[in-house]
N, C-alpha and C positions, 0 to 999 in steps of 0.2 A: 777406366785409368784416367788418371788426372793429368795436369799439366806438368810437363818437363821443365827442369830448370839447369841451369849451366854453370851457375856460381854458389858457393857456399862461403859466406863471410863467418869470421870467428870471433868473439869477444870472450877473453876468459881473465881469471885472476891467478892461472895456472904459473906465469913466469915463464922463463926458458932456461932454467937451471935443470929441472927434471925433465923425463921422457913424456910428460902427459901429451903435451901438444903435439908432439911427433906421432904419438901412438892415435890419437884422435884424428891426425890427419892420414894416417895410414889406413884406417877403417873407412874413412870417407874414399880414398882411393880404390880400395879394394873392392867396395860395394858400387861405386860410380865412378869409374876411370876417366870419363868424360869431363868430369866436373872442373874448374879453376877454382882455386882456393884464395880468399883475400884475408889476410891477417889484419884485422882493425888494430886491435891490440891484444896481448896478453900481460900487461902491466898493472892492469886494475888491483888497488890494495887489496891484500887477501881477505876476504869475507865482505868487502865494501859492497853492498847489494845497491845502496844508493848512488855509488859512485860509478858503478858499472851502468846502472839505469840513465845517469846523465850523460854520462859518455856516449851510449848507444844512442839517446835522444839527440844529442848534438851532430851526431853523424849522419843520421839515417837519411835525410834528405839527399847525401851524395854516396850512399851504396847503390850498387848495381841491383838491377831485380835479380831475384833469386831466395835463396834459403840463407837465414842469418840463425846461427848457432850462438847463445849468448850462455856462458856458464860462470856465474858467482854464485855459490851454491851451501852456503854453511848450513843448510837441513838436508843435505844430502843423506839418504839411508832413512830418514823419517817418513812420515806420512804425507809430507809436501807433495803437491803433485807435480809431474813432469808432463808439458805440455807443449803442443804447437798450436800456434795461431796463425789464421791466413787473414793477409789485408789486401787493399787496393786492387779488389776483382780478381784476386789471383795473383797480381804480379809479384807478391814476396809470402814468405812464412817465416814467423818467427819460432825459433825451438828453444826451449829453457826450462828452468824451474819456474813454477807460478809463486813467485816470492816478490813480485813488483820490480823486477829486474827488466821485464819486457814491457811494463806498462806505458813510460813515455813515448817510446817509438811508436808502439801500436797507435797510441793516441795522435799522435801527429800525423800518422797516415791515414786517419779516419776512422780508427777503432776497429775492433775485431769483427769479421764476417762470419768465421767459422772458427770453431776452436775444439780441440780433443785433448783429453788425458791419454798420455803415451803407454797405454795398458796392453797392447796385442803382442804377445810375446814372439809373434811371428817376425817381428821388425826391431826386435832386440838383438842384442849378442847374449848366446847363451855360455857363457863362460865359467870358470870354475872359481873366480874370485869373489869376494865379498861386495855388498851392496855399496861401495863407497866411490865408483868411479864412473857415474852415470854419463860424463862427457863421451868416455869411450862406450858403453853397454847400452845407452838409451838416447843420448841426443844425436851423437855422429850417426848411428844407423839410421834414424828416422829421418834425418837430413839427406842420405844417400837415397833411403827408398823414394823420399818425395822427389827428388832430382831425376829419378827413374821413371818417374809417371805414376807412383803409386798416389791413388786418391787419399786426401787427408783423413778422410772418416774410416779408411781403413785401419789407420795407426791405434784406434783406441775408441774410448767411450765419448761420445760429443758431450762438451760442456756448455753451459750457459755463459757466454762472456761477461755477464754482469757479476759472474761470481768469480772473476778473475782479480788476484790482488792489485791494489792501486800501488803506485811509487809513494814513498814519503819524501815528498819534496817540500821544503818549507816556503811560505811566501812572505814577503816583506809586509811590515807594519808601520802604518803611519800614524802617530799618536804625538797630539799637541805640538804639530809641527816638526816632529822629527821622523824620519824614515829609518827604521830599525830594520838590518839586512844580515845575510849569514854569508860565509864563504863556502860556496858549493865546490869549488874544484881549485886545486893548484897545479898550473902545469909544471914542464921541466924547467921553465925558465923562471920560475918563482913568481908569475902572475897569479892575483888570486881573483878569479871569477865569482862575482856577488850572485846573490838571487834579485837583483836591482835592475830594472831597464832604464833606459835614458828617458822615458816618458815620466817613469815614477820618480825620478830625480826632479824634473821639471814641476812637479807639485809642491816641492818644498824650496826652490831655487828661484822660482817665479821670474823667470829670464835673466836673473842675475849672472854676471861671470864667475862670482866668487860664492863658494860655500864653505862649510865646515866640517871635518871628518873627526870623528870620535872613536877610538878604539878602547875597548874597556881594559879600565886600569892605566889608561897613559893619557899624556896632555892632549887635547884636543889640537887639530892642525888647519890652518887656513887652506882654502882648495880655490883654485883659479883656473878656469874652463881655458885650453889651448887646443891648437888642431894638428899637433904633431908630436912624435915622440922627442925630435929634436928638439922642441922647446923648452923640455925639462931640463933644469939645470944639474949641476953635480948633486947628486943625493936627494934630488926633490922627488915627492912622490905624485903621481897621477892615477887619474881614474878614466880609463879609455872604454868606448864602445867596441867589444872584442869581435872578431870574426862571427860569433854566434849572435849578435845582438845584445848582449849584455853588457852591464859595466864591470870592469875589472882593476882592482889596485896593481899597479906597475911602478916599476923604476926604469930608468933608462939604462939598459946593458948591466942591471942588477936584480938581485930577487927581492920584491916586495914584501914575500911572505918573511924571508929572513929579517929586512929591516922592521918589521913591525911585530914580529913576533906571532905571525898569523898561522892557523892550522884549519884545516876544512871544520867547517860546522862552528867556527869561532863568529862572534858577533861583532859587528860594525855598526855603526849610526852615521847617519848623514844630517845635516841641520843646516838652515838659513844661517848667513854669517853673522846676522843680529841676534841670533840664538846661543849668545855666548854663555859660557860657564866661568868666566873668570879665569882661565886658564889658556896659556898659549905657549907652547915651547919655542915659537919662531921658525919652525921648519915648515917651508911652503909645500904644499899639496896642490897639484895642478891637474885639471881634468882635461883630457884630452880624447880626440875620435880617430878611428882609422877604418 
C-alpha cells in the first residue's frame, strides 16, 4: 500500500457548460468518497497547454498536499502518455497528460521522484465510450485509487522522469539594451503578466525611475516607477510586480489588454528612456509594485 491522500485538486479546460467536470467529480466521489475536491479552475482556454501549465505553476505553492489532476489534452486518444508523477517525498502526485502541462509545477516542487505511465487497466474505467474522455476514464480513477492508498507503481509502467515532456515557456531576451518579453497570461481584469521579472527590468533601467515601453506596431510610451495603483492617473498604463513576482501591464480599474490591444503570446519591449526611437504618443506608462 502507498500513502493515502485526502484532497484532489482539479484544473481543466472543460469549462462548466457541459457535464465533463461533474462526471469527473462523480467518478472521484464514487471511488474515493472520503476525498475533498478543490476546483482550481476549469476556465483554461481550450487546448491551451502552455496556459494551463503556467496557471498550475503559479498556484502550486498554495495547493494542499494530495493529488492534482490537470487535464488540458488536445492529444487525447493519441499515443501521448497518460502519467502520474510523485513529488516532494510523496506529499503530492500530479496526474495528467504527458504534454508539458505538469512540467512547471513538478519542477517548482523539486522535480519528479517517481513517475508512471497509466497503463494498468485495473485502475481505469472500463466503459463503452471511445478514447476521448481520459479525464473520466483514466485520470480521475488513477487519482481516486492513489487517494485510497494504491501505490504509484501499481498504476502502470514506471518511466524515466527525464523523458517527460517539458513546458514550452519562453524566456525574455536582452539585446542591445532592450528587453524583449512576451505576454504569458491575461487575467479576468485585463492585466497582462509578462515573462519578465523585476530584476531583469533593472538590467535596462539602471536604477532610473523612468523607462520606455514599446508594443509592436504602436508608438512608444514613457514609463515611470511608482508604488501603488492609486498613483496611476486616468488612462495611464502601469507595470506592477504582481502577486507571483512577475511584471504585469495594468491600468487602474480598466483592462490593459484592451487598451494596448494585447493577447497572450504577444511581444512587448522595455528599454531605457534614452533609447528612444523618435516616437512618443504622450501617454504616460507608470511602473508600480504591490
